[in-house]
N, C-alpha and C positions, 0 to 999 in steps of 0.2 A: 708700520715703521714709525709714522708720525705720532700715533696714539701712544705707543710705548715710550717714545722719546719725551714728548711734552708732558705726559702724565708723570713720568719719573722726575722730570725737572720741577714741576710744580709741587709734587709731594715732598721732594727734598727742600724746596723753598719754604713750604709751610711748616713741615715737621722736623726738618733737619735730621738730627741723630735718631729720631724715632722711625724714620723710613726704613722699611725692610731691606731694600736693595741699595747697596753701597755703590759708589762710583765704580769701584773695581769690578763688581759683579755686573754692572750695567755695561761697562766698556770692554770687559775682557772678552776676547774673541779668539777661538781656535776652531777654524772651519774643518768640516770633514772633507775628505778627498772629493774633488769635483767628479761628478758622474756617479757618486755613491748611490746605492740602491736603497738607502734609508728613506722610507716613505715620507717622514715628516719634513724632509728637506724641500719637498716640492712646494710646501706652503710656508716655508721658513721666513720669519720677519727679521731682517738685519737690524735689531734694535740698537746696537752700539754704533752703527754707521754715522748717524747724524751727530752723535757726541764726538766721534773722531773728527768730523769735519769742523766742529765748533771749538773744541778745546785747544789750548796752546801747549799741551804736553806732548812730548815726543814718545809715543808708545811703540814698542816692538810687537808687531802682530805675528804670532806664530802660525806657521802653516804646516800641515802634517808631513809634507815631503822634506822637511828640514830647512826650508828656505824661510828667511825672516824678512819682513818689510818694516821699515821704520816709518811710522805714520807721522809725516810732517804737515799734513793738511790741516789748515786752521783758518780762522777769520770769518767763518760763516755764522749767521745768527738765526734764531727761530723765525724772525720776520722773513728772512731770505728763503728759508725752507718752505714756509707757509705760502709765500708768493709763487713759488715754483710748482706748487701742488694744484694746478688747474684741473678742471674736469676731464681734459683730454689725456692726462697723464695716467697711464695704465700699467707701468712697469718701473722698476728701479732704474733701468737704463734710460727710459724717457725722462725720468725725474732728473738724472744726472745731466743730461743734455740741456734741459730747460734751466736747471740751476746754474750751470756754467754760462749759458746764453744771457740770462738776466743779470749776471753779476760780472760781466766783462772778463769771463774766463779766469776768475780769481783762483790762483793756485792750481791751474789746470792739470799740470803734470802729476802733482801729488794727489789730486782728487781722482784722476783716472786710475792711478796705481791703487788707491784705497778701494775703489769700486771693484777693481779686478781681483783684489785679495778676497773681497766678500763674494766673489763669483758673479759679479754683475758687470 
């Protein structure tokens, strides 16, 4: 998750319009139904999650069951993400808890909703 996020950001910073992945492609997220038997989902990296926590755009995240979540989470920085990625963090859930703890539960309701949509 971190590698995809920071690599995309620095590529866009250095090469701008030459970068292969646009913001829309990086941030666009339509999850498969929870509990899906699709094998790649077991190792799936939620690469748009950090951008959704960082950007100040209000995205509508589409979910297969027809329910939409309006992504209002924002205000997080790469520095905050990096600081929360300590060696004891082994899952996206643990990362979320640490990120909220270290940042005075910044935007907690929206952060929890966003992680839930990403099935974490």
